[in-house]
C-alpha positions as CSV (number, residue, x, y, z in Angstrom):
1,M,71.2,117.5,69.5
2,V,70.8,115.2,72.6
3,D,73.5,112.9,71.2
4,G,75.9,115.8,71.0
5,A,75.2,116.9,74.6
6,V,75.7,113.4,75.9
7,G,78.9,113.1,73.8
8,I,80.3,116.3,75.4
9,V,79.4,115.1,78.9
10,L,81.1,111.7,78.3
11,T,84.1,113.4,76.7
12,I,84.5,115.8,79.7
13,F,84.1,112.9,82.1
14,I,86.7,110.7,80.4
15,V,89.2,113.5,79.7
16,N,89.0,114.5,83.4
17,I,89.5,110.9,84.6
18,L,92.6,110.8,82.4
19,Y,93.9,114.2,83.6
20,V,93.5,113.4,87.3
21,A,94.9,109.9,87.0
22,I,98.0,111.3,85.3
23,S,98.2,114.1,87.8
24,T,98.1,111.7,90.7
25,V,100.8,109.5,89.2
26,R,102.9,112.6,88.5
27,L,102.6,113.7,92.1
28,L,103.7,110.3,93.4
29,L,106.6,110.2,91.0
30,T,107.7,113.6,92.2
31,M,107.5,112.4,95.9
32,K,109.4,109.3,95.1
33,G,112.3,111.2,93.5
34,Y,111.6,110.3,89.8
35,R,112.2,113.9,88.7
36,Y,112.7,113.5,85.0
37,L,109.9,111.0,84.6
38,A,107.6,113.3,86.6
39,A,108.5,116.3,84.5
40,F,107.7,114.4,81.3
41,V,104.4,113.2,82.7
42,S,103.6,116.7,83.7
43,V,103.7,117.8,80.1
44,I,101.1,115.2,79.1
45,E,99.1,116.2,82.2
46,M,98.9,119.8,81.2
47,V,97.8,119.0,77.6
48,V,95.0,116.9,78.9
49,Y,94.1,119.5,81.5
50,V,93.8,122.3,79.0
51,V,91.6,120.1,76.8
52,A,89.3,119.1,79.7
53,L,89.1,122.7,81.1
54,S,88.3,124.2,77.7
55,L,85.6,121.7,77.1
56,V,83.9,122.6,80.4
57,L,84.4,126.4,80.0
58,D,83.0,126.2,76.5
59,N,80.0,124.4,77.7
60,L,79.1,125.9,81.1
61,N,75.5,126.3,80.0
62,N,74.8,122.7,80.9
63,I,75.1,121.6,84.6
64,A,75.7,118.0,83.5
65,N,79.1,119.1,82.0
66,V,80.2,120.6,85.4
67,I,79.0,117.4,87.2
68,A,80.8,115.2,84.7
69,Y,84.0,117.2,85.3
70,A,83.6,116.9,89.1
71,V,82.7,113.2,89.0
72,G,85.6,112.6,86.5
73,F,87.9,114.2,89.0
74,G,86.9,111.8,91.8
75,V,87.1,108.7,89.6
76,G,90.4,109.9,88.1
77,L,91.9,110.2,91.6
78,F,90.8,106.7,92.5
79,I,92.2,105.3,89.2
80,G,95.5,107.2,89.7
81,M,95.9,105.7,93.1
82,K,95.3,102.2,91.8
83,I,97.9,102.8,89.0
84,E,100.4,103.9,91.6
85,E,99.6,100.9,93.8
86,R,100.3,98.6,90.8
87,L,103.6,100.4,90.0
88,A,104.6,100.1,93.7
89,L,107.6,102.4,93.3
90,G,110.3,102.6,96.0
91,Y,111.0,100.7,99.1
92,I,109.3,100.1,102.5
93,T,110.7,99.4,105.9
94,V,108.8,96.7,107.7
95,N,109.1,96.7,111.5
96,V,108.1,93.5,113.2
97,I,107.6,92.9,116.9
98,T,107.2,89.3,117.9
99,Q,105.6,88.1,121.1
100,Q,108.4,85.6,121.8
101,Y,112.1,86.1,121.5
102,N,113.1,83.7,118.8
103,L,116.7,83.7,117.6
104,D,115.9,81.8,114.5
105,L,113.2,84.1,113.2
106,P,115.6,86.6,111.5
107,N,117.3,83.7,109.7
108,Q,114.0,82.3,108.5
109,I,113.2,85.6,106.9
110,R,116.7,86.1,105.6
111,D,116.4,82.6,103.9
112,L,113.3,84.1,102.1
113,G,115.6,86.7,100.5
114,Y,115.1,89.7,102.8
115,G,117.6,91.8,104.6
116,V,116.9,91.7,108.3
117,T,118.3,93.6,111.3
118,S,117.1,92.3,114.7
119,W,117.5,93.2,118.3
120,L,116.1,92.5,121.7
121,A,113.3,94.8,122.8
122,N,111.3,95.0,126.0
123,G,107.5,95.2,125.8
124,R,104.9,95.5,128.5
125,D,104.8,91.8,129.1
126,G,108.5,91.0,128.7
127,E,111.2,90.4,126.1
128,R,110.3,90.7,122.4
129,M,112.3,90.5,119.2
130,M,112.3,93.5,117.0
131,L,113.0,93.1,113.3
132,E,113.6,95.7,110.7
133,I,113.2,94.6,107.1
134,L,113.8,96.6,103.9
135,T,112.0,95.4,100.7
136,P,110.7,96.9,97.5
137,R,107.1,98.0,97.8
138,K,106.0,95.4,95.2
139,N,106.9,92.7,97.8
140,E,104.9,94.1,100.7
141,R,102.0,91.7,100.7
142,K,104.1,88.7,100.0
143,L,106.4,89.7,103.0
144,Y,103.4,90.2,105.3
145,K,102.1,86.7,104.4
146,E,105.5,85.2,105.0
147,I,105.9,86.9,108.4
148,V,102.4,85.8,109.5
149,A,103.1,82.3,108.4
150,I,106.1,82.2,110.7
151,D,104.5,84.1,113.6
152,E,100.7,84.7,113.3
153,K,100.8,87.0,116.3
154,A,103.5,89.3,115.0
155,F,102.9,93.1,115.2
156,I,103.8,94.6,111.9
157,V,104.3,98.3,111.0
158,T,105.3,99.6,107.6
159,S,106.9,102.9,106.7
160,E,108.4,104.4,103.6
161,P,112.0,105.6,104.0
162,K,112.7,108.9,102.3
163,Q,116.3,108.0,101.5
164,I,118.4,104.9,101.6
165,H,122.2,104.9,101.6
166,G,124.8,102.2,101.8
167,G,124.8,99.0,103.8
168,F,123.9,95.4,103.0
169,W,120.3,96.2,102.3
170,V,120.5,98.4,99.2
171,K,122.8,96.2,97.1
172,S,121.5,92.8,98.2
173,V,117.8,93.6,98.2
174,R,118.1,95.1,94.7
175,K,119.9,92.0,93.4
176,R,117.6,89.4,95.1
177,M,114.3,91.0,94.2
178,K,115.0,91.4,90.5
């Protein structure tokens, strides 16, 4: 009988990890605009959810089952975020502010395959160069390393654009980064 109870606890734990990981990925797909894929994933999510919930509701007499459900939820969220991190869907905009105004810096980054828009900015201590770079999210860490290798004191801020339309960036970045 103990083996059966442990089996139910482990099953609840594993099924809830699966459910929450799928749920997290589905939510992120929805936010990134992958509507059809998100809808398909939501069907799988609901099947897993019904199984997990029915296992818990059928076995509420054991507090370990409820704890397994709750811990599985937390672990599933973590795993879902890691999956999304690996998928790295969408694009990011990287804003770079350099301490010194260097006219060659945008070209150095362009030579690495990135689209760069640059302009003169004024900071507290004088002129700075401001760069705006669009890249697929999967290249984020690589781009950071390349920027720091060129200017180790660069100030870097990343954001995710909600929509991108037209311009050099969309066509060229997609071609270069494939």
